[in-house]
SELO-687135 format. One line per 10 residues: number of its first residue (from 1); their letters; for each residue y, x, z of N, C-alpha, C. Coordinates in Angstrom, 2 decimals, decimal comma. Each point is the difference from the previous one (the first is absolute). Layout:
NUM) A) Y:X:Z:Y:X:Z:Y:X:Z ~ ...
This chain:
1) VVARNNFGTD) 66,52:86,37:-21,45:-1,05:0,57:-0,88:-0,76:-1,14:-0,67 ~ 0,04:-0,01:-1,32:-0,68:-1,07:-0,74:-1,11:0,61:-0,84 ~ -1,24:-0,34:0,33:-1,15:0,54:-0,75:-0,37:-0,94:-1,14 ~ -0,17:0,55:-1,20:-0,35:-0,83:-1,15:-1,51:-0,06:-0,13 ~ -0,63:-0,82:0,81:-1,45:-0,13:-0,01:-0,39:-1,43:0,34 ~ -1,27:-0,24:0,18:-0,45:-1,35:0,38:0,60:-0,41:1,34 ~ 0,34:1,02:0,79:0,58:-0,29:1,32:1,50:0,25:-0,03 ~ 0,62:-0,24:-1,14:1,45:0,22:-0,12:0,75:-0,81:1,03 ~ -0,31:-1,30:0,06:0,70:-0,85:0,98:-0,48:0,33:1,41 ~ -1,29:0,26:0,13:-0,55:0,31:1,32:0,64:1,27:0,55
11) RIFVTVTIKI) 0,24:0,96:-0,90:0,57:1,27:0,40:1,37:-0,24:0,66 ~ 0,81:-0,85:-0,63:1,33:-0,28:0,53:-0,11:-0,66:1,38 ~ -0,92:-0,96:0,10:-0,17:-0,70:1,27:-0,44:0,97:1,09 ~ -0,89:0,91:-0,35:-0,49:0,98:0,98:1,15:0,86:0,50 ~ 0,85:0,43:-0,93:1,13:0,84:0,39:0,93:-0,76:0,93 ~ 0,23:-1,27:-0,32:0,89:-0,82:0,83:-0,61:-0,20:1,38 ~ -1,31:-0,21:0,02:-0,69:-0,22:1,28:0,12:1,24:0,88 ~ -0,12:1,16:-0,61:0,09:1,25:0,77:1,43:0,21:0,49 ~ 0,96:-0,39:-0,86:1,41:0,18:0,36:0,40:-0,98:1,11 ~ -0,46:-1,24:-0,12:0,35:-1,02:1,00:-1,24:-0,82:0,36
21) PKKKEE) -0,95:0,63:0,70:-1,25:-0,67:0,36:0,26:-1,17:0,95 ~ 1,05:0,10:0,77:0,31:-1,06:0,96:0,32:-1,30:-0,74 ~ 0,76:0,12:-1,09:0,39:-1,20:-0,76:-1,22:-0,60:-0,69 ~ -0,90:0,86:-0,47:-1,17:-0,52:-0,71:-1,01:-0,56:0,99 ~ -0,10:0,63:1,15:-0,96:-0,48:1,02:0,48:-1,32:0,58 ~ 1,31:-0,13:0,11:0,57:-1,23:0,54:-0,27:-1,11:-0,99
């Protein structure tokens, strides 16, 4: 899901973090 807003990049990162929080937390 890619949101076209000020948080466009943040949105992608958030989705990835939720999908693989272990990889982002590591």
